[in-house]
N, C-alpha and C positions, 0 to 999 in steps of 0.2 A: 401548596397554596401560594399565591402571589401576594406580597405585602404591598400595601398602598403607599403612594408617594405623599409626603407631607409630614407635618409635625405629628408626633405621637405623644400621648399623655405620659408623663413621668411616673414611674412606679418603682417600688422597692419591695421585693417579696410579695408582689401582688397587691400592695397597698399604694394608693396615690400619694405622691410627694408634692409638696408645695413648690411652686416655681421660684427661682431665685429672685425674680423681680418683685414678687409679692412680699417675700421676706425682707428684701432690701428696702422696699418702700415703707414697710412697717418700722424698720429700724430708723429710717430717716425721719418718720413722723415722731417717734419718741425722742430722737436727738434734738429735733427742732422744738419740742415741747408743745406740739399741736394738740388738738383735742384727742385724747386717747380713746374716747368713745367711738371714734371713726375707725379704729383698728379692732375688729372683733376678737382677734387672738389675744389681745392684751386687755385684761380686765381685772379689777380687784387688786389683789396683792401683787400680781405680776406687773400691772401697770405702775404701781407705786415703786416696785423694785427697779423697773426699767427707767423710771424718771430720776432715780438717785444714782450717784456714782457707786461702782461695785466695791469700793474700799472706803472704810471710815478713816479718812486722812488724819483726823484729830487723834484717834486711838493709835494709829501707826506712829505719829509724831511723839506721843507720850511714851510708847514702848521703846522707841528708838532712843529717847533721852534717858530712860531708865537703864538701858543696856550700856549706853556710852558712859554714864556716870557710875556704873557698877551697882546700882540699887535694885536691879531686876532680879527677882528670886524665882527659881524653878521649884515647883512643888511636885516631886516625883509621885507621892501618894495620890494627889489629885489627878495626875496624868494617867496613872495606872487604873484608878477607879473609872475614869471616863472611857478608857480603852476597853475595859471589861464590859461596861454598860453598852458600848457600841457593838461589841461582839455578840452580846446576848440579843440585842435588837436585830442584828443581821441574821443570826441563826434561828430566831423565832419566826421569821417570815417564810 
């Protein structure tokens, strides 16, 4: 069979893939703070998360200060409990 000349739709494992320009334009819309309703992929919680920085800089600054002055304490029991909870959640799915 002869393949046609011209652009072909993008796909991965038989499923359509969004073009880079659509994703890039959505990211620019969020970065500019434009109306998020214009971007159908971003709604609700995703729109709120995209509008905020990915890192809580105040929390990072507070933790950094605690580490530098030696007042930050590690609670190994709490870490172990959270790790076990995460493992149970992963294996129950």
